[in-house]
matplotlib code that plots the C-alpha trace (Angstrom):
import matplotlib.pyplot as plt

x = [-0.1, 2.5, 4.4, 1.3, 0.2, 4.2, 3.6, 0.2, 1.7, 4.6, 2.0, 0.1, 3.5, 4.5, 0.9, 0.9, 4.2, 2.9, -0.1, 1.2, -2.4, -4.9, -2.1, -4.4, -7.4, -4.7, -3.0, -6.6, -7.4, -4.2, -5.6, -8.8, -6.9, -4.8, -8.5, -9.8, -6.2, -6.7, -10.2, -9.1, -6.6, -8.1, -10.0, -7.2, -4.3, -6.5, -5.7, -8.5, -5.8, -5.0, -7.1, -10.2, -9.1, -6.1, -8.0, -10.4, -7.7, -5.7, -8.6, -9.7, -6.2, -5.9, -7.0, -5.6, -2.3, -2.7, -3.9, -1.1, 1.3, -0.3, -0.3, 3.6, 3.9, 2.1, 4.2, 7.4, 6.9, 6.1, 9.2, 11.4, 9.4, 10.4]
y = [0.2, 2.4, 1.6, 2.5, 5.4, 6.9, 5.9, 7.5, 10.9, 10.9, 10.3, 13.6, 15.7, 14.6, 15.3, 18.7, 19.7, 18.4, 20.3, 23.6, 24.8, 23.2, 21.0, 19.7, 18.6, 16.8, 15.0, 13.8, 12.7, 10.4, 9.3, 8.3, 6.4, 4.5, 3.5, 2.1, 0.4, -1.3, -2.6, -4.0, -5.8, -6.7, -9.8, -11.2, -10.5, -12.2, -9.1, -10.3, -11.9, -8.9, -7.4, -5.8, -2.6, -2.3, -2.5, 0.2, 2.8, 2.1, 3.3, 5.8, 7.4, 7.2, 10.3, 12.6, 11.4, 12.2, 15.9, 15.9, 15.3, 18.2, 20.4, 19.7, 20.5, 23.9, 24.8, 24.0, 25.8, 28.8, 28.5, 27.9, 30.8, 33.4]
z = [-0.1, 0.9, -2.6, -4.4, -2.7, -3.3, -6.9, -7.2, -5.0, -7.8, -10.6, -9.1, -9.0, -12.7, -14.1, -12.3, -13.7, -17.1, -17.0, -15.7, -14.7, -12.2, -10.8, -8.0, -10.4, -12.5, -9.7, -8.7, -12.1, -12.0, -8.5, -10.2, -13.1, -10.4, -8.7, -12.2, -12.8, -9.3, -9.6, -13.0, -11.0, -8.3, -9.3, -11.6, -8.8, -6.0, -3.8, -1.7, 0.3, 1.8, 4.9, 4.1, 6.0, 3.9, 0.7, 2.2, 3.5, 0.0, -2.2, 0.0, -0.1, -3.5, -4.9, -2.0, -2.7, -6.6, -5.5, -2.9, -5.6, -7.8, -4.5, -4.3, -7.8, -7.7, -4.4, -5.9, -9.2, -7.3, -5.3, -8.6, -10.1, -7.2]

ax = plt.figure().add_subplot(projection="3d")
ax.plot(x, y, z, "-o")
ax.set_aspect("equal")
plt.show()
């Protein structure tokens, strides 16, 4: 779960850097894409072996971590521009 959320954060950061506007929204979109991919792989990879609380926390934090990556991208852009 930690690796997945870290990748989600990084994806949101890269999306925010690439977008140059609405960085947080683009990070959230990346989080949504991560959820869709996770759900598509949920059954084939038998992720049901993990505890329910782990799966729920992972799904609930995916979009916020993507948005956080976009927000950090926005903040870092302002610091380099100043």
